[in-house]
C-alpha positions as CSV (number, residue, x, y, z in Angstrom):
1,X,24.7,98.9,-24.0
2,X,23.4,95.6,-22.6
3,X,20.1,94.2,-23.3
4,X,17.9,92.2,-20.9
5,X,15.5,89.7,-22.4
6,X,12.1,89.5,-20.6
7,X,9.5,87.7,-22.6
8,X,11.1,88.9,-25.8
9,X,11.2,92.7,-24.6
10,X,14.4,94.6,-24.1
11,X,15.1,97.6,-21.8
12,X,18.2,99.9,-21.9
13,X,20.1,100.9,-18.9
14,X,22.1,104.2,-19.4
15,X,24.4,103.3,-16.5
16,X,25.1,99.9,-17.8
17,X,23.6,98.3,-14.7
18,X,20.5,96.2,-14.4
19,X,18.7,98.5,-12.0
20,X,15.4,96.9,-12.5
21,X,14.1,95.0,-9.6
22,X,13.0,92.2,-11.9
23,X,16.4,92.0,-13.4
24,X,18.1,91.8,-10.0
25,X,15.8,89.1,-8.9
26,X,16.2,87.2,-12.2
27,X,20.0,87.4,-11.8
28,X,19.8,86.2,-8.2
29,X,17.4,83.3,-8.7
30,X,18.6,81.9,-12.0
31,X,22.2,82.9,-11.8
32,X,22.3,84.5,-15.2
33,X,25.9,85.5,-15.8
34,X,26.4,87.9,-18.6
35,X,29.5,86.5,-20.1
36,X,30.9,87.0,-23.6
37,X,29.7,86.3,-26.1
38,X,26.4,87.0,-24.4
39,X,26.7,90.6,-25.7
40,X,29.3,92.5,-27.6
41,X,29.7,95.9,-29.4
42,X,30.6,96.5,-32.9
43,X,32.5,99.6,-34.0
44,X,30.3,102.4,-35.3
45,X,27.2,100.5,-34.7
46,X,24.6,100.0,-31.9
47,X,25.1,97.1,-29.6
48,X,23.2,94.1,-30.7
49,X,22.7,90.6,-29.2
50,X,24.7,87.7,-30.6
51,X,23.4,84.2,-30.8
52,X,24.0,82.2,-27.5
53,X,24.8,78.6,-27.5
54,X,22.7,77.8,-24.5
55,X,20.0,79.9,-22.8
56,X,18.0,78.4,-19.8
57,X,14.3,78.0,-20.1
58,X,12.1,79.1,-17.2
59,X,8.5,80.2,-16.9
60,X,7.4,82.4,-14.1
61,X,3.9,82.1,-12.7
62,X,1.8,84.3,-10.5
63,X,3.6,82.9,-7.4
64,X,6.9,84.1,-8.7
65,X,8.8,86.7,-6.6
66,X,8.5,89.0,-9.5
67,X,5.6,90.9,-8.1
68,X,3.1,93.0,-10.0
69,X,2.7,96.7,-9.3
70,X,0.5,99.3,-10.7
71,X,3.3,101.0,-12.5
72,X,5.0,97.8,-13.7
73,X,2.7,95.1,-15.1
74,X,3.3,91.4,-14.4
75,X,5.2,89.5,-17.1
76,X,6.7,86.1,-17.6
77,X,10.3,85.7,-18.3
78,X,10.9,83.0,-20.9
79,X,14.2,81.8,-22.1
80,X,14.4,79.2,-24.8
81,X,17.1,76.5,-24.7
82,X,18.9,76.1,-28.0
83,X,21.5,73.4,-28.6
84,X,23.6,72.9,-31.7
85,X,25.5,69.8,-30.4
86,X,24.6,66.4,-32.0
87,X,23.4,63.9,-29.5
88,X,25.1,60.4,-29.7
89,X,23.7,57.4,-28.0
90,X,26.0,55.5,-25.6
91,X,27.8,52.6,-27.1
92,X,27.5,49.5,-24.8
93,X,30.5,47.2,-25.3
94,X,29.6,43.5,-24.9
95,X,31.2,41.5,-22.1
96,X,33.5,39.0,-23.8
97,X,35.3,36.3,-21.8
98,X,39.0,36.3,-22.1
99,X,39.8,32.8,-20.8
100,X,40.0,29.5,-22.7
101,X,36.9,27.8,-24.1
102,X,34.9,25.6,-21.6
103,X,35.4,21.9,-21.5
104,X,33.0,19.5,-23.3
105,X,30.2,18.3,-21.1
106,X,30.8,15.0,-19.4
107,X,28.0,12.4,-19.5
108,X,26.3,11.8,-16.2
109,X,26.5,8.1,-15.3
110,X,23.7,8.3,-12.8
111,X,21.4,10.0,-15.3
112,X,22.2,7.3,-17.9
113,X,21.3,4.6,-15.3
114,X,18.1,6.3,-14.5
115,X,17.3,6.5,-18.1
116,X,18.0,2.8,-18.6
117,X,15.8,1.9,-15.6
118,X,13.0,4.1,-17.1
119,X,13.4,2.4,-20.5
120,X,13.3,-1.0,-18.9
121,X,10.2,-0.1,-16.9
122,X,8.5,1.2,-20.0
123,X,9.3,-2.0,-21.9
124,X,8.1,-4.1,-19.0
125,X,4.8,-2.2,-18.9
126,X,4.4,-2.6,-22.7
127,X,4.9,-6.3,-22.4
128,X,2.4,-6.5,-19.6
129,X,-0.1,-4.5,-21.7
130,X,0.5,-6.9,-24.5
131,X,0.0,-9.9,-22.2
132,X,-3.2,-8.5,-20.8
133,X,-4.5,-7.8,-24.3
134,X,-3.6,-11.3,-25.3
135,X,-5.2,-12.8,-22.2
136,X,-8.3,-10.7,-22.8
137,X,-8.6,-12.0,-26.3
138,X,-8.2,-15.6,-25.1
139,X,-10.8,-15.1,-22.4
140,X,-13.1,-13.5,-24.9
141,X,-12.8,-16.5,-27.3
142,X,-13.2,-18.9,-24.4
143,X,-16.4,-17.1,-23.3
144,X,-17.6,-17.2,-26.8
145,X,-17.1,-20.9,-26.9
146,X,-18.7,-21.5,-23.5
147,X,-21.6,-19.3,-24.5
148,X,-22.8,-21.9,-26.9
149,X,-26.0,-23.6,-26.0
150,X,-25.3,-26.3,-23.4
151,X,-21.6,-25.7,-23.1
152,X,-20.7,-26.6,-19.5
153,X,-23.8,-24.7,-18.4
154,X,-25.8,-27.6,-17.1
155,X,-24.5,-30.5,-15.1
156,X,-24.6,-33.9,-16.8
157,X,-26.1,-35.7,-13.7
158,X,-29.5,-35.5,-12.1
159,X,-29.2,-37.5,-8.9
160,X,-26.3,-38.0,-6.4
161,X,-26.2,-41.1,-4.2
162,X,-23.8,-43.0,-1.9
163,X,-23.4,-46.7,-2.6
164,X,-21.3,-49.4,-1.1
165,X,-19.3,-51.3,-3.8
166,X,-16.9,-54.1,-3.0
167,X,-16.6,-53.1,0.6
168,X,-16.0,-49.4,0.0
169,X,-18.2,-46.3,-0.2
170,X,-18.6,-44.5,-3.5
171,X,-20.4,-41.3,-4.5
172,X,-22.3,-41.8,-7.7
173,X,-23.5,-39.1,-10.1
174,X,-26.4,-41.0,-11.5
175,X,-24.7,-44.2,-12.5
176,X,-21.2,-42.7,-12.8
177,X,-18.8,-43.1,-9.7
178,X,-17.0,-40.0,-8.6
179,X,-13.4,-40.1,-9.7
180,X,-10.1,-38.4,-8.6
181,X,-9.6,-35.2,-10.6
182,X,-5.9,-36.0,-11.3
183,X,-5.5,-39.8,-11.3
184,X,-9.0,-40.4,-12.6
185,X,-9.3,-43.3,-10.2
186,X,-12.6,-44.1,-8.5
187,X,-12.8,-42.4,-5.0
188,X,-13.2,-45.3,-2.6
189,X,-13.9,-44.5,1.1
190,X,-13.7,-46.8,4.1
191,X,-17.2,-48.2,5.1
192,X,-16.9,-46.3,8.4
193,X,-16.8,-42.9,6.7
194,X,-20.5,-42.6,6.3
195,X,-20.6,-39.0,7.4
196,X,-17.8,-38.1,4.9
197,X,-19.5,-39.8,2.0
198,X,-22.8,-38.1,2.7
199,X,-21.1,-34.7,2.9
200,X,-19.4,-35.4,-0.4
201,X,-22.8,-36.3,-2.0
202,X,-24.3,-33.1,-0.7
203,X,-21.4,-31.0,-2.0
204,X,-21.8,-32.5,-5.5
205,X,-25.6,-32.2,-5.4
206,X,-25.2,-28.4,-4.8
207,X,-23.2,-27.9,-8.0
208,X,-25.3,-26.4,-10.7
209,X,-23.0,-26.8,-13.7
210,X,-20.1,-28.9,-14.8
211,X,-17.9,-25.8,-15.0
212,X,-18.2,-25.4,-11.2
213,X,-16.9,-28.9,-10.7
214,X,-13.5,-27.8,-12.3
215,X,-13.0,-25.1,-9.6
216,X,-11.3,-26.3,-6.4
217,X,-12.9,-23.7,-4.2
218,X,-16.3,-25.0,-5.2
219,X,-15.5,-28.6,-4.0
220,X,-13.2,-28.1,-0.9
221,X,-14.3,-31.4,0.8
222,X,-13.5,-33.3,-2.3
223,X,-10.1,-31.8,-2.5
224,X,-9.4,-32.7,1.2
225,X,-10.5,-36.3,0.6
226,X,-8.3,-36.6,-2.4
227,X,-5.4,-35.4,-0.3
228,X,-5.9,-38.2,2.1
229,X,-6.2,-40.7,-0.8
230,X,-2.9,-39.3,-2.2
231,X,-1.1,-39.8,1.1
232,X,-2.3,-43.4,1.4
233,X,-1.2,-44.1,-2.2
234,X,2.2,-42.5,-1.5
235,X,2.7,-44.5,1.6
236,X,2.1,-47.7,-0.3
237,X,4.8,-46.5,-2.8
238,X,7.2,-45.5,0.0
239,X,7.0,-41.9,-1.0
240,X,8.1,-38.7,0.8
241,X,4.8,-36.9,1.3
242,X,4.4,-38.0,4.9
243,X,7.9,-36.8,5.9
244,X,7.3,-33.5,4.1
245,X,4.1,-32.9,5.9
246,X,5.6,-33.7,9.3
247,X,8.5,-31.3,8.7
248,X,6.1,-28.5,7.7
249,X,3.9,-29.1,10.7
250,X,6.9,-28.9,13.1
251,X,7.6,-25.3,12.0
252,X,4.4,-24.2,13.5
253,X,5.4,-25.5,16.9
254,X,8.0,-22.7,17.4
255,X,5.4,-20.0,16.6
256,X,2.2,-21.7,17.7
257,X,-0.6,-19.2,18.0
258,X,-1.7,-20.8,21.2
259,X,1.8,-20.6,22.8
260,X,2.4,-16.9,21.8
261,X,1.1,-14.8,24.7
262,X,0.6,-11.1,24.9
263,X,2.7,-9.0,27.4
264,X,1.3,-8.5,30.9
265,X,-1.6,-6.0,31.1
266,X,-0.6,-2.3,31.5
267,X,-2.4,0.5,33.3
268,X,-4.1,1.5,30.0
269,X,-5.3,-2.0,29.1
270,X,-9.0,-2.7,29.6
271,X,-10.0,-6.1,31.0
272,X,-12.9,-8.1,29.8
273,X,-16.2,-8.6,31.7
274,X,-14.6,-11.3,33.9
275,X,-11.7,-8.9,34.9
276,X,-9.1,-10.9,32.8
277,X,-6.5,-9.4,30.5
278,X,-5.7,-10.9,27.1
279,X,-2.7,-12.7,28.6
280,X,-4.9,-14.2,31.3
281,X,-7.3,-15.6,28.7
282,X,-4.4,-17.0,26.6
283,X,-2.8,-18.6,29.7
284,X,-6.1,-20.2,30.8
285,X,-6.9,-21.6,27.4
286,X,-3.4,-22.9,26.8
287,X,-3.3,-24.7,30.2
288,X,-6.5,-26.6,29.4
289,X,-5.3,-27.7,25.9
290,X,-1.6,-28.4,26.7
291,X,-2.5,-30.0,30.0
292,X,-4.7,-32.6,28.2
293,X,-1.9,-33.3,25.7
294,X,0.9,-33.7,28.2
295,X,-1.3,-35.9,30.4
296,X,-2.8,-38.2,27.8
297,X,-1.1,-37.9,24.4
298,X,2.6,-36.9,25.1
299,X,3.2,-37.9,28.7
300,X,6.5,-37.0,30.2
301,X,7.2,-33.9,28.1
302,X,6.7,-30.2,29.0
303,X,5.4,-27.8,26.4
304,X,6.0,-24.2,27.4
305,X,5.1,-20.8,25.9
306,X,7.5,-19.6,23.2
307,X,7.5,-15.9,24.2
308,X,8.6,-14.2,27.4
309,X,6.7,-11.4,28.9
310,X,8.5,-8.7,26.9
311,X,10.2,-10.6,24.1
312,X,9.5,-11.0,20.4
313,X,12.0,-13.8,19.7
314,X,10.5,-17.3,20.2
315,X,12.1,-19.7,22.7
316,X,12.9,-23.2,21.6
317,X,11.2,-26.1,23.4
318,X,13.1,-28.3,25.7
319,X,15.3,-31.0,24.4
320,X,13.4,-34.0,23.2
321,X,10.0,-32.3,22.8
322,X,10.3,-31.9,19.0
323,X,11.4,-35.5,18.5
324,X,8.4,-36.8,20.4
325,X,5.9,-34.6,18.6
326,X,7.3,-35.3,15.2
327,X,7.4,-39.1,15.9
328,X,3.7,-38.9,16.9
329,X,2.8,-37.1,13.6
330,X,4.7,-39.7,11.6
331,X,2.5,-42.4,13.2
332,X,-0.8,-41.0,12.0
333,X,-2.8,-42.7,9.3
334,X,-3.5,-41.0,6.0
335,X,-6.9,-39.6,7.0
336,X,-5.6,-38.3,10.3
337,X,-2.5,-36.8,8.7
338,X,-4.5,-35.0,6.0
339,X,-6.9,-33.7,8.7
340,X,-4.0,-32.5,10.9
341,X,-2.5,-30.7,8.0
342,X,-5.7,-28.9,7.1
343,X,-6.3,-27.9,10.8
344,X,-2.8,-26.5,11.2
345,X,-2.9,-24.4,8.1
346,X,-6.3,-23.1,9.0
347,X,-5.6,-22.1,12.6
348,X,-1.8,-21.6,12.6
349,X,-1.6,-23.8,15.7
350,X,-0.2,-27.3,15.9
351,X,-1.3,-27.8,19.5
352,X,-5.0,-26.9,18.7
353,X,-5.0,-29.1,15.6
354,X,-3.6,-32.1,17.6
355,X,-6.2,-31.6,20.3
356,X,-9.0,-31.5,17.6
357,X,-7.8,-34.7,15.8
358,X,-7.4,-36.6,19.0
359,X,-11.0,-35.6,20.1
360,X,-12.7,-36.8,16.8
361,X,-10.5,-39.5,15.3
362,X,-11.9,-43.0,14.9
363,X,-8.4,-44.5,14.8
364,X,-5.9,-45.4,17.5
365,X,-5.2,-41.8,18.2
366,X,-8.7,-41.3,19.4
367,X,-8.1,-43.8,22.2
368,X,-6.3,-41.0,24.2
369,X,-9.5,-39.0,24.8
370,X,-11.8,-39.3,27.8
371,X,-14.7,-41.5,26.7
372,X,-17.1,-40.3,29.3
373,X,-16.0,-36.7,29.4
374,X,-19.1,-34.4,29.5
375,X,-17.2,-31.7,27.6
376,X,-16.1,-32.1,24.0
377,X,-13.4,-30.2,22.2
378,X,-15.3,-29.3,19.1
379,X,-15.2,-26.9,16.2
380,X,-16.2,-23.9,18.2
381,X,-13.6,-24.6,20.9
382,X,-10.9,-25.1,18.4
383,X,-11.7,-22.0,16.5
384,X,-11.8,-19.9,19.7
385,X,-8.5,-21.3,20.9
386,X,-6.8,-20.6,17.5
387,X,-8.1,-17.0,17.3
388,X,-8.0,-15.6,20.9
389,X,-6.2,-12.4,20.0
390,X,-8.4,-11.6,17.0
391,X,-11.5,-12.2,19.1
392,X,-10.1,-9.9,21.8
393,X,-9.4,-7.1,19.4
394,X,-12.7,-7.4,17.6
395,X,-14.5,-7.4,20.9
396,X,-12.8,-4.2,21.8
397,X,-12.8,-2.3,18.5
398,X,-15.4,-4.1,16.4
399,X,-15.2,-6.2,13.3
400,X,-14.3,-5.1,9.8
401,X,-17.1,-6.0,7.5
402,X,-16.4,-8.7,4.9
403,X,-13.1,-9.4,6.6
404,X,-13.3,-10.6,10.2
405,X,-16.7,-12.1,9.7
406,X,-15.7,-14.0,6.6
407,X,-12.5,-15.3,8.2
408,X,-14.4,-16.4,11.3
409,X,-16.8,-18.5,9.3
410,X,-14.1,-19.9,6.9
411,X,-12.1,-21.1,9.9
412,X,-15.0,-23.0,11.3
413,X,-15.8,-24.5,7.8
414,X,-12.3,-25.8,7.5
415,X,-12.2,-27.2,11.0
416,X,-15.6,-28.9,10.3
417,X,-14.2,-30.6,7.3
418,X,-11.4,-32.0,9.5
419,X,-13.9,-33.4,11.9
420,X,-15.7,-35.1,9.0
421,X,-12.5,-36.5,7.6
422,X,-11.1,-38.1,10.7
423,X,-14.3,-39.2,12.4
424,X,-16.4,-42.3,11.5
425,X,-18.8,-44.8,12.8
426,X,-16.0,-46.8,14.5
427,X,-15.3,-43.8,16.9
428,X,-15.6,-45.0,20.4
């Protein structure tokens, strides 16, 4: 006779059928199949339950379809799962390649080159650091030496004067004449250079220590005067300084700042107060300066602008113009040539420099100017002509502090030194 397990309790069915409602529902829901050896009978003995290899485990709650009635109390059917099989973990086989071994790595040439460049850069920086360290130690030792009482701190002269000795002007520091810093020769100026000698005396009187006298930027007028003396000495020895200066000056003719004009004004360009564009101002200024030179200094030649309206490549001057201008430069005396060189380098304009030298020279070059002209081409006019574009831009957008204002004054200072160098009391 079969047994039904309900929470550990068993009921017999005389008809060998699970007539109980609970048993029917249990069989339907959990599909309990009574298969051998779920139950068996032994001869001569009552039927007893054998051990099952696997029994499902379920727990019924109050919501189970096994309803509770007054005659049949609610119960929970519990089946316990029993397993006698030993569990074995899965064996994961490693993935092993079956092909040949990989080739040996090939060195990267590009990476080696980059490494070599990096090493060279590191070595260069190390050398620079050593040089800076060495220079710092030298500067420290030099400062320690100069910090001694009286070491180049005070100048060795009290008074500066201009004296005429043997038909030449000399600047004296007390009783010592001023000498050339390289040749150590006494600086002798022509008697007509009274203004230049007085300016040199003022320059040396403003020096407060002997150490300042060794710095070229502290004595710019002395350096310019020495340049003129060097040219005169080189001319006496048939040297090549004059030819070198003339060749250098002719390079500025092809890109002269006075001959490079801006393109015509566009619809977005703002004119000045007079209604002129930048090109109009450049054209008007150039016509005044170039017209004077073509009429009185280089008659018979035509100097034209070096840029077209929409071109960036300079145009060469007409044939014969360069030869005439270079021949005129070669004919200047030492003082005029040194002044022309300084003016060209300062204003980047050969035309403006020639106009300034002609206006203020006491030599034969000065004979080309108009003696009774009410208008002079001075320092301000030359500086304005050499910096038309800069003045236009700063007038529109403003100046950069410590840049445009410093350059403006430095240009006028250099042009003023040219006027002092070439002029004299013999100027007509």
